PDB file of the backbone (N, CA, C, O) and the ligand in Angstrom, with CONECT records:
HET     ZN  A 101       1
ATOM      1  N   MET A   1      64.216 123.666 144.966  1.00  0.00           N
ATOM      2  CA  MET A   1      64.232 123.996 143.521  1.00  0.00           C
ATOM      3  C   MET A   1      65.594 123.625 142.924  1.00  0.00           C
ATOM      4  O   MET A   1      66.644 124.011 143.437  1.00  0.00           O
ATOM      5  N   GLU A   2      65.546 122.889 141.860  1.00  0.00           N
ATOM      6  CA  GLU A   2      66.805 122.464 141.273  1.00  0.00           C
ATOM      7  C   GLU A   2      67.348 123.491 140.294  1.00  0.00           C
ATOM      8  O   GLU A   2      66.602 124.150 139.570  1.00  0.00           O
ATOM      9  N   ASN A   3      68.626 123.603 140.293  1.00  0.00           N
ATOM     10  CA  ASN A   3      69.266 124.541 139.366  1.00  0.00           C
ATOM     11  C   ASN A   3      69.727 123.760 138.142  1.00  0.00           C
ATOM     12  O   ASN A   3      70.843 123.241 138.105  1.00  0.00           O
ATOM     13  N   THR A   4      68.855 123.685 137.144  1.00  0.00           N
ATOM     14  CA  THR A   4      69.160 122.878 135.962  1.00  0.00           C
ATOM     15  C   THR A   4      70.151 123.579 135.047  1.00  0.00           C
ATOM     16  O   THR A   4      71.007 122.942 134.432  1.00  0.00           O
ATOM     17  N   ALA A   5      70.024 124.891 134.965  1.00  0.00           N
ATOM     18  CA  ALA A   5      70.887 125.652 134.061  1.00  0.00           C
ATOM     19  C   ALA A   5      72.228 125.929 134.736  1.00  0.00           C
ATOM     20  O   ALA A   5      72.272 126.520 135.815  1.00  0.00           O
ATOM     21  N   GLU A   6      73.285 125.518 134.123  1.00  0.00           N
ATOM     22  CA  GLU A   6      74.605 125.792 134.657  1.00  0.00           C
ATOM     23  C   GLU A   6      75.008 127.216 134.318  1.00  0.00           C
ATOM     24  O   GLU A   6      74.443 127.844 133.422  1.00  0.00           O
ATOM     25  N   SER A   7      75.970 127.699 135.033  1.00  0.00           N
ATOM     26  CA  SER A   7      76.410 129.068 134.786  1.00  0.00           C
ATOM     27  C   SER A   7      77.005 129.196 133.392  1.00  0.00           C
ATOM     28  O   SER A   7      77.797 128.353 132.970  1.00  0.00           O
ATOM     29  N   GLY A   8      76.628 130.241 132.682  1.00  0.00           N
ATOM     30  CA  GLY A   8      77.132 130.441 131.327  1.00  0.00           C
ATOM     31  C   GLY A   8      75.987 130.696 130.369  1.00  0.00           C
ATOM     32  O   GLY A   8      74.845 130.883 130.789  1.00  0.00           O
ATOM     33  N   PRO A   9      76.289 130.703 129.087  1.00  0.00           N
ATOM     34  CA  PRO A   9      75.266 130.953 128.070  1.00  0.00           C
ATOM     35  C   PRO A   9      74.268 129.809 127.994  1.00  0.00           C
ATOM     36  O   PRO A   9      74.543 128.700 128.453  1.00  0.00           O
ATOM     37  N   ALA A  10      73.116 130.083 127.417  1.00  0.00           N
ATOM     38  CA  ALA A  10      72.073 129.062 127.325  1.00  0.00           C
ATOM     39  C   ALA A  10      72.310 128.147 126.141  1.00  0.00           C
ATOM     40  O   ALA A  10      71.433 127.967 125.296  1.00  0.00           O
ATOM     41  N   SER A  11      73.489 127.577 126.087  1.00  0.00           N
ATOM     42  CA  SER A  11      73.776 126.641 125.006  1.00  0.00           C
ATOM     43  C   SER A  11      74.170 125.299 125.610  1.00  0.00           C
ATOM     44  O   SER A  11      74.811 125.242 126.659  1.00  0.00           O
ATOM     45  N   SER A  12      73.789 124.250 124.953  1.00  0.00           N
ATOM     46  CA  SER A  12      74.101 122.911 125.454  1.00  0.00           C
ATOM     47  C   SER A  12      75.135 122.265 124.564  1.00  0.00           C
ATOM     48  O   SER A  12      75.265 122.604 123.387  1.00  0.00           O
ATOM     49  N   GLU A  13      75.876 121.323 125.141  1.00  0.00           N
ATOM     50  CA  GLU A  13      76.877 120.621 124.356  1.00  0.00           C
ATOM     51  C   GLU A  13      76.284 119.324 123.836  1.00  0.00           C
ATOM     52  O   GLU A  13      75.663 118.561 124.576  1.00  0.00           O
ATOM     53  N   CYS A  14      76.484 119.096 122.573  1.00  0.00           N
ATOM     54  CA  CYS A  14      75.964 117.885 121.952  1.00  0.00           C
ATOM     55  C   CYS A  14      76.766 116.687 122.445  1.00  0.00           C
ATOM     56  O   CYS A  14      77.994 116.696 122.359  1.00  0.00           O
ATOM     57  N   PRO A  15      76.102 115.662 122.958  1.00  0.00           N
ATOM     58  CA  PRO A  15      76.812 114.484 123.448  1.00  0.00           C
ATOM     59  C   PRO A  15      77.467 113.678 122.330  1.00  0.00           C
ATOM     60  O   PRO A  15      78.342 112.852 122.587  1.00  0.00           O
ATOM     61  N   ASP A  16      77.047 113.916 121.100  1.00  0.00           N
ATOM     62  CA  ASP A  16      77.568 113.142 119.969  1.00  0.00           C
ATOM     63  C   ASP A  16      78.814 113.765 119.365  1.00  0.00           C
ATOM     64  O   ASP A  16      79.812 113.080 119.146  1.00  0.00           O
ATOM     65  N   CYS A  17      78.756 115.084 119.092  1.00  0.00           N
ATOM     66  CA  CYS A  17      79.895 115.721 118.429  1.00  0.00           C
ATOM     67  C   CYS A  17      80.492 116.834 119.276  1.00  0.00           C
ATOM     68  O   CYS A  17      81.414 117.521 118.835  1.00  0.00           O
ATOM     69  N   HIS A  18      79.978 117.020 120.483  1.00  0.00           N
ATOM     70  CA  HIS A  18      80.511 117.984 121.441  1.00  0.00           C
ATOM     71  C   HIS A  18      80.473 119.408 120.929  1.00  0.00           C
ATOM     72  O   HIS A  18      81.268 120.244 121.359  1.00  0.00           O
ATOM     73  N   ALA A  19      79.557 119.694 120.012  1.00  0.00           N
ATOM     74  CA  ALA A  19      79.404 121.060 119.527  1.00  0.00           C
ATOM     75  C   ALA A  19      78.440 121.811 120.437  1.00  0.00           C
ATOM     76  O   ALA A  19      77.458 121.252 120.925  1.00  0.00           O
ATOM     77  N   LEU A  20      78.737 123.070 120.652  1.00  0.00           N
ATOM     78  CA  LEU A  20      77.849 123.878 121.465  1.00  0.00           C
ATOM     79  C   LEU A  20      76.699 124.362 120.595  1.00  0.00           C
ATOM     80  O   LEU A  20      76.916 124.966 119.544  1.00  0.00           O
ATOM     81  N   THR A  21      75.487 124.097 121.033  1.00  0.00           N
ATOM     82  CA  THR A  21      74.335 124.494 120.263  1.00  0.00           C
ATOM     83  C   THR A  21      73.295 125.137 121.166  1.00  0.00           C
ATOM     84  O   THR A  21      73.102 124.719 122.308  1.00  0.00           O
ATOM     85  N   ALA A  22      72.632 126.150 120.644  1.00  0.00           N
ATOM     86  CA  ALA A  22      71.600 126.828 121.423  1.00  0.00           C
ATOM     87  C   ALA A  22      70.320 126.014 121.425  1.00  0.00           C
ATOM     88  O   ALA A  22      69.485 126.152 122.319  1.00  0.00           O
ATOM     89  N   ASN A  23      70.172 125.170 120.424  1.00  0.00           N
ATOM     90  CA  ASN A  23      68.967 124.343 120.316  1.00  0.00           C
ATOM     91  C   ASN A  23      69.388 122.892 120.137  1.00  0.00           C
ATOM     92  O   ASN A  23      69.580 122.420 119.016  1.00  0.00           O
ATOM     93  N   LEU A  24      69.528 122.198 121.248  1.00  0.00           N
ATOM     94  CA  LEU A  24      70.027 120.821 121.187  1.00  0.00           C
ATOM     95  C   LEU A  24      69.036 119.910 120.487  1.00  0.00           C
ATOM     96  O   LEU A  24      69.441 118.983 119.786  1.00  0.00           O
ATOM     97  N   GLU A  25      67.756 120.154 120.663  1.00  0.00           N
ATOM     98  CA  GLU A  25      66.750 119.317 120.017  1.00  0.00           C
ATOM     99  C   GLU A  25      66.862 119.413 118.501  1.00  0.00           C
ATOM    100  O   GLU A  25      66.843 118.397 117.807  1.00  0.00           O
ATOM    101  N   ALA A  26      66.979 120.639 117.987  1.00  0.00           N
ATOM    102  CA  ALA A  26      67.112 120.835 116.544  1.00  0.00           C
ATOM    103  C   ALA A  26      68.419 120.242 116.060  1.00  0.00           C
ATOM    104  O   ALA A  26      68.490 119.678 114.968  1.00  0.00           O
ATOM    105  N   HIS A  27      69.446 120.369 116.870  1.00  0.00           N
ATOM    106  CA  HIS A  27      70.753 119.840 116.501  1.00  0.00           C
ATOM    107  C   HIS A  27      70.702 118.316 116.395  1.00  0.00           C
ATOM    108  O   HIS A  27      71.238 117.733 115.453  1.00  0.00           O
ATOM    109  N   LYS A  28      70.055 117.682 117.364  1.00  0.00           N
ATOM    110  CA  LYS A  28      69.920 116.225 117.332  1.00  0.00           C
ATOM    111  C   LYS A  28      69.103 115.794 116.119  1.00  0.00           C
ATOM    112  O   LYS A  28      69.379 114.766 115.501  1.00  0.00           O
ATOM    113  N   HIS A  29      68.100 116.592 115.792  1.00  0.00           N
ATOM    114  CA  HIS A  29      67.274 116.295 114.624  1.00  0.00           C
ATOM    115  C   HIS A  29      68.138 116.352 113.377  1.00  0.00           C
ATOM    116  O   HIS A  29      68.034 115.504 112.491  1.00  0.00           O
ATOM    117  N   TRP A  30      68.990 117.363 113.322  1.00  0.00           N
ATOM    118  CA  TRP A  30      69.911 117.522 112.206  1.00  0.00           C
ATOM    119  C   TRP A  30      70.838 116.320 112.115  1.00  0.00           C
ATOM    120  O   TRP A  30      71.126 115.833 111.021  1.00  0.00           O
ATOM    121  N   HIS A  31      71.309 115.838 113.273  1.00  0.00           N
ATOM    122  CA  HIS A  31      72.180 114.673 113.311  1.00  0.00           C
ATOM    123  C   HIS A  31      71.508 113.464 112.667  1.00  0.00           C
ATOM    124  O   HIS A  31      72.087 112.809 111.801  1.00  0.00           O
ATOM    125  N   SER A  32      70.282 113.176 113.099  1.00  0.00           N
ATOM    126  CA  SER A  32      69.586 111.987 112.595  1.00  0.00           C
ATOM    127  C   SER A  32      69.349 112.113 111.105  1.00  0.00           C
ATOM    128  O   SER A  32      69.422 111.120 110.380  1.00  0.00           O
ATOM    129  N   ARG A  33      69.063 113.327 110.632  1.00  0.00           N
ATOM    130  CA  ARG A  33      68.857 113.522 109.197  1.00  0.00           C
ATOM    131  C   ARG A  33      70.155 113.296 108.440  1.00  0.00           C
ATOM    132  O   ARG A  33      70.175 112.649 107.393  1.00  0.00           O
ATOM    133  N   LEU A  34      71.242 113.839 108.987  1.00  0.00           N
ATOM    134  CA  LEU A  34      72.550 113.716 108.340  1.00  0.00           C
ATOM    135  C   LEU A  34      72.965 112.253 108.274  1.00  0.00           C
ATOM    136  O   LEU A  34      73.403 111.773 107.228  1.00  0.00           O
ATOM    137  N   VAL A  35      72.826 111.549 109.389  1.00  0.00           N
ATOM    138  CA  VAL A  35      73.201 110.135 109.436  1.00  0.00           C
ATOM    139  C   VAL A  35      72.359 109.346 108.450  1.00  0.00           C
ATOM    140  O   VAL A  35      72.852 108.451 107.765  1.00  0.00           O
ATOM    141  N   HIS A  36      71.082 109.693 108.390  1.00  0.00           N
ATOM    142  CA  HIS A  36      70.189 108.976 107.465  1.00  0.00           C
ATOM    143  C   HIS A  36      70.625 109.214 106.021  1.00  0.00           C
ATOM    144  O   HIS A  36      70.655 108.285 105.213  1.00  0.00           O
ATOM    145  N   ASP A  37      70.964 110.466 105.702  1.00  0.00           N
ATOM    146  CA  ASP A  37      71.392 110.791 104.338  1.00  0.00           C
ATOM    147  C   ASP A  37      72.679 110.054 103.982  1.00  0.00           C
ATOM    148  O   ASP A  37      72.803 109.510 102.885  1.00  0.00           O
ATOM    149  N   ILE A  38      73.629 110.036 104.902  1.00  0.00           N
ATOM    150  CA  ILE A  38      74.902 109.352 104.648  1.00  0.00           C
ATOM    151  C   ILE A  38      74.674 107.862 104.499  1.00  0.00           C
ATOM    152  O   ILE A  38      75.219 107.231 103.593  1.00  0.00           O
ATOM    153  N   ALA A  39      73.872 107.301 105.382  1.00  0.00           N
ATOM    154  CA  ALA A  39      73.588 105.869 105.327  1.00  0.00           C
ATOM    155  C   ALA A  39      72.932 105.513 104.007  1.00  0.00           C
ATOM    156  O   ALA A  39      73.258 104.487 103.409  1.00  0.00           O
ATOM    157  N   THR A  40      72.017 106.342 103.549  1.00  0.00           N
ATOM    158  CA  THR A  40      71.334 106.082 102.286  1.00  0.00           C
ATOM    159  C   THR A  40      72.318 106.183 101.122  1.00  0.00           C
ATOM    160  O   THR A  40      72.284 105.362 100.204  1.00  0.00           O
ATOM    161  N   ALA A  41      73.189 107.184 101.159  1.00  0.00           N
ATOM    162  CA  ALA A  41      74.161 107.380 100.085  1.00  0.00           C
ATOM    163  C   ALA A  41      75.143 106.213 100.028  1.00  0.00           C
ATOM    164  O   ALA A  41      75.464 105.720  98.947  1.00  0.00           O
ATOM    165  N   VAL A  42      75.616 105.777 101.183  1.00  0.00           N
ATOM    166  CA  VAL A  42      76.548 104.650 101.240  1.00  0.00           C
ATOM    167  C   VAL A  42      75.868 103.395 100.727  1.00  0.00           C
ATOM    168  O   VAL A  42      76.470 102.608  99.996  1.00  0.00           O
ATOM    169  N   ASP A  43      74.622 103.211 101.108  1.00  0.00           N
ATOM    170  CA  ASP A  43      73.871 102.039 100.678  1.00  0.00           C
ATOM    171  C   ASP A  43      73.741 102.017  99.161  1.00  0.00           C
ATOM    172  O   ASP A  43      73.911 100.972  98.532  1.00  0.00           O
ATOM    173  N   LYS A  44      73.439 103.180  98.571  1.00  0.00           N
ATOM    174  CA  LYS A  44      73.307 103.263  97.120  1.00  0.00           C
ATOM    175  C   LYS A  44      74.644 103.001  96.446  1.00  0.00           C
ATOM    176  O   LYS A  44      74.712 102.351  95.403  1.00  0.00           O
ATOM    177  N   ASP A  45      75.709 103.515  97.054  1.00  0.00           N
ATOM    178  CA  ASP A  45      77.039 103.352  96.479  1.00  0.00           C
ATOM    179  C   ASP A  45      77.432 101.884  96.477  1.00  0.00           C
ATOM    180  O   ASP A  45      77.963 101.383  95.486  1.00  0.00           O
ATOM    181  N   ILE A  46      77.176 101.192  97.579  1.00  0.00           N
ATOM    182  CA  ILE A  46      77.501  99.763  97.670  1.00  0.00           C
ATOM    183  C   ILE A  46      76.679  98.999  96.643  1.00  0.00           C
ATOM    184  O   ILE A  46      77.181  98.095  95.975  1.00  0.00           O
ATOM    185  N   ASP A  47      75.418  99.371  96.527  1.00  0.00           N
ATOM    186  CA  ASP A  47      74.538  98.696  95.581  1.00  0.00           C
ATOM    187  C   ASP A  47      75.054  98.890  94.161  1.00  0.00           C
ATOM    188  O   ASP A  47      75.031  97.971  93.343  1.00  0.00           O
ATOM    189  N   ARG A  48      75.521 100.111  93.886  1.00  0.00           N
ATOM    190  CA  ARG A  48      76.030 100.430  92.538  1.00  0.00           C
ATOM    191  C   ARG A  48      77.313  99.638  92.253  1.00  0.00           C
ATOM    192  O   ARG A  48      77.514  99.131  91.149  1.00  0.00           O
ATOM    193  N   ARG A  49      78.173  99.544  93.275  1.00  0.00           N
ATOM    194  CA  ARG A  49      79.437  98.830  93.094  1.00  0.00           C
ATOM    195  C   ARG A  49      79.205  97.344  92.868  1.00  0.00           C
ATOM    196  O   ARG A  49      79.865  96.729  92.030  1.00  0.00           O
ATOM    197  N   THR A  50      78.290  96.779  93.596  1.00  0.00           N
ATOM    198  CA  THR A  50      78.054  95.337  93.489  1.00  0.00           C
ATOM    199  C   THR A  50      77.410  94.989  92.154  1.00  0.00           C
ATOM    200  O   THR A  50      77.567  93.879  91.646  1.00  0.00           O
ATOM    201  N   HIS A  51      76.680  95.954  91.591  1.00  0.00           N
ATOM    202  CA  HIS A  51      75.998  95.668  90.334  1.00  0.00           C
ATOM    203  C   HIS A  51      76.819  96.082  89.100  1.00  0.00           C
ATOM    204  O   HIS A  51      76.404  95.867  87.961  1.00  0.00           O
ATOM    205  N   THR A  52      77.991  96.678  89.355  1.00  0.00           N
ATOM    206  CA  THR A  52      78.845  97.071  88.240  1.00  0.00           C
ATOM    207  C   THR A  52      79.784  95.916  87.872  1.00  0.00           C
ATOM    208  O   THR A  52      80.495  95.399  88.734  1.00  0.00           O
ATOM    209  N   SER A  53      79.791  95.532  86.660  1.00  0.00           N
ATOM    210  CA  SER A  53      80.625  94.406  86.245  1.00  0.00           C
ATOM    211  C   SER A  53      81.957  94.905  85.734  1.00  0.00           C
ATOM    212  O   SER A  53      82.804  94.105  85.336  1.00  0.00           O
TER     213      SER A  53
HETATM  214 ZN    ZN A 101      76.118 117.174 117.427  1.00  0.00          ZN2+
END
């Protein structure tokens, strides 16, 4: 039987931002949403800048 859970609280460390989270799946979901929102905002900003004379 493998011991998957390491000693300590039932929280995992996020491989992306190294934050301790009790729900890594939800945290990763939050990451993808955040990145998507930022990417969309940056894209709109670039589009706005290029179209501004
Ligand atoms: Zn994270």
